[in-house]
C-alpha angles and dihedrals in degrees: 000000000000121000091244093053091049091053090047092052089054090051090050089063091059128081120269134015107341093211092052088053094048092045092052091047091052091049092049092049090051092052093046092050090046092057095039101051116345107062091102097036109120096217091049090048091054091050089049093048093046090070095032086247126313133315115277094263096053094038091058091041089056091048093051092045094054094043091050098040103037105017094234142057104241096128092047090047092054093049095047091045086061092050094047090053088056098045101041095066089053091054093043091053090050090049092052093049106027095160095050119112104258093221096066087043088053091054090052092051099037095087095051093046096034090232125156121247114255138179095196107133090205092063128086101215114239094018098079124076117239095218139042121259107293093221092052091051092047091049093050092048090051092049091049091052092051091046088058091049090050093052090049093045096052087078087071119079094220093053091047089053091049091050093047090053093048128083090257128227131312116240097261091052093039088057089049092051093044092052090051092047093047090061098046116006119038092178091054089050091054091046093050094046094047093046091049092049091052093048092049092049088056091046090050090053094052091043091054090050090050090054094044094051090055088063112104091237094057101032091111092065112098119240122229118230088250091055092046091054096041098098092049091049090051091056091046091052096053100042105019129247125290130195109276095004093132094238094129103039132082099259119120110097 
């Protein structure tokens, strides 16, 4: 058994979408390694600068991680010092020549900032990143690799049993796995689609009960834990699970 499939099997034993879990773990490891040893690494700095930092979710995750783990914000300060030094000259140039067409200005600054040329009138040249959030990309690449391992592993009876006993995949990761299966394993595609349809039928039933038991005429009927969580699980299926999103706890009232 490959290392990746072994890790996947472990994730299948945990609550929720296993690929969401593995994606979050990969993103968290990247952020931890960034703070621990890569803040001053030139290649890491260029990746950071390419997107003008991270997306809002991962930027705040990095902030919380450092505050919780180290009790200060030194790593964040070093990284944002780098970004500010890249952005300030763009703004200063605009301030010196406010009437100048921003596109020629962009061409003058592109080399220094390593930014692509663009004719988009909605952009302010030099103040948009040229790449997506590095952590988002890493997380998606990790999930895609495990989706491929899952498709491959479904040919094994033990893996199929593990998957059947798990909470299944969220829709974003189900699409990812189905695309992979369509290209290489038609039987796995049929298995994944059929399994998902059966899970969603059960979810639909509990969701309808959740709605019905909110009706005044049926409010006296007790809700099962599965019914109480059904609306949260519906959200988690359609958009995926995030850390602390409540999708796996008993809230839901």
